[in-house]
C-alpha positions as CSV (number, residue, x, y, z in Angstrom):
1,S,348.9,178.8,255.1
2,V,352.5,179.0,257.4
3,R,353.7,181.1,254.0
4,K,351.0,183.3,254.4
5,A,351.6,183.9,258.4
6,I,354.7,184.3,258.0
7,H,354.3,187.3,255.3
8,L,352.0,189.1,257.3
9,I,353.8,189.1,260.6
10,G,356.5,190.0,258.7
11,S,355.0,193.0,257.0
12,G,353.7,194.6,260.2
13,E,350.0,193.9,258.9
14,I,349.4,191.6,261.5
15,K,350.6,191.7,265.2
16,V,351.1,188.8,268.0
17,R,350.7,189.0,271.2
18,D,351.4,186.8,274.0
19,G,347.8,186.2,276.0
20,K,349.2,187.3,279.4
21,E,350.2,190.6,277.5
22,Q,348.0,193.2,278.8
23,M,345.7,194.4,275.7
24,E,345.2,198.1,275.0
25,E,341.7,197.7,273.2
26,Y,340.2,196.3,276.7
27,E,341.3,199.3,278.0
28,E,339.6,201.6,275.9
29,A,336.5,199.3,276.3
30,D,336.6,199.7,279.5
31,S,336.5,203.6,279.7
32,L,333.8,203.5,277.3
33,T,330.0,204.7,279.4
34,L,327.2,204.1,277.1
35,L,324.3,206.3,277.3
36,P,320.6,204.3,278.5
37,Y,319.4,204.2,274.8
38,E,322.4,203.2,273.0
39,R,322.9,200.2,275.5
40,N,320.8,196.5,274.1
41,K,317.8,196.0,276.7
42,P,317.5,192.4,277.5
43,G,316.2,190.2,274.9
44,W,317.7,192.1,272.0
45,G,319.1,189.2,270.2
46,R,315.8,187.2,270.2
47,R,314.7,186.0,266.6
48,P,311.4,187.0,265.3
49,K,308.5,184.7,265.6
50,Q,307.8,182.1,262.6
51,G,306.8,183.9,259.3
52,Q,307.5,187.6,261.0
53,T,311.4,187.0,260.2
54,Y,311.5,188.7,256.6
55,G,309.6,192.0,257.6
56,T,306.9,193.2,255.9
57,G,305.2,191.3,253.0
58,F,303.4,192.7,250.2
59,V,301.2,190.1,248.6
60,N,298.6,190.5,250.4
61,E,298.1,194.5,249.2
62,Y,298.6,192.0,245.1
63,K,297.0,188.7,246.5
64,D,293.2,189.6,244.2
65,D,295.2,190.2,241.0
66,I,297.6,187.1,241.3
67,E,294.6,185.1,242.0
68,A,293.1,186.8,239.3
69,F,296.1,185.8,236.7
70,F,296.1,182.3,238.0
71,E,292.4,181.3,237.9
72,G,292.2,183.2,234.3
73,E,293.7,180.5,232.5
74,K,291.8,177.3,232.2
75,D,294.5,175.9,230.6
76,T,297.1,174.7,232.8
77,T,299.5,174.5,230.6
78,K,299.5,177.9,230.0
79,K,299.6,179.0,233.9
80,N,301.8,181.7,234.6
81,S,305.3,181.0,236.3
82,P,305.6,183.6,239.4
83,D,308.6,185.3,237.6
84,I,305.7,186.0,234.8
85,M,303.0,187.3,237.5
86,I,305.6,189.6,239.1
87,E,306.3,191.3,235.6
88,R,302.5,191.7,234.9
89,L,302.2,193.4,238.5
90,K,305.0,195.4,237.4
91,E,303.4,196.3,234.4
92,K,299.8,197.3,235.9
93,Y,301.2,199.1,238.6
94,P,304.8,201.4,237.2
95,G,306.9,202.6,239.7
96,R,305.5,200.7,242.7
97,Y,308.5,199.4,244.8
98,S,306.3,197.1,247.0
99,L,305.8,194.2,244.4
100,P,305.6,190.7,246.2
101,G,308.7,188.9,245.7
102,Y,309.0,185.4,243.9
103,T,308.6,183.2,247.2
104,E,305.6,185.3,248.4
105,V,303.8,184.9,245.3
106,R,304.9,181.0,245.0
107,Q,303.3,180.5,248.3
108,L,300.3,181.9,247.7
109,I,300.2,180.2,244.6
110,S,300.6,176.7,246.7
111,A,297.9,177.9,249.1
112,I,295.5,178.4,246.2
113,I,295.9,175.1,244.7
114,Q,296.0,173.7,248.0
115,R,292.6,175.4,248.4
116,K,291.1,174.2,245.5
117,K,291.8,170.0,246.5
118,N,290.4,170.5,249.8
119,D,287.0,172.2,248.2
120,E,286.8,169.3,245.8
121,E,287.3,166.6,248.4
122,E,284.6,168.2,250.3
123,Q,282.3,168.2,247.2
124,K,282.8,164.7,247.0
125,K,282.4,163.9,250.4
126,R,279.4,165.6,250.5
127,A,277.7,163.8,247.4
128,K,279.1,160.4,248.7
129,K,277.3,161.1,251.8
130,P,272.9,159.6,251.8
131,N,270.2,161.6,252.8
132,R,269.3,160.4,256.6
133,L,266.3,162.7,256.7
134,R,263.9,160.2,255.1
135,R,260.9,159.6,256.8
136,R,260.1,155.5,257.3
137,T,256.3,154.8,256.1
């Protein structure tokens, strides 16, 4: 790394300055005045809320299709992967650029599976509860 630094300094590509030396770049920046619309407003660097980081999500437009692809196969070994589902969407909607990505499809599949598990658990709970509305005689 020392050889590289010596080479860069010797070639003139990089200039090393003393920290006390006046820097021309700062003088140029001081003379620059920005118009009001060019200034960043307070809070411009805040991160977006959770779930809004990656901009527009397109999975909601194709939710019914993806659920149909997933639910269509009763045999779990024949269920399609997110990549195959996206390919099927491309075939069904040629020329569209607003198709969901792999992660969006994967998240939707996970949500479908979780919903199914919750529904099954709820049905089991209902089946186990005895009917207590009977009258005693």
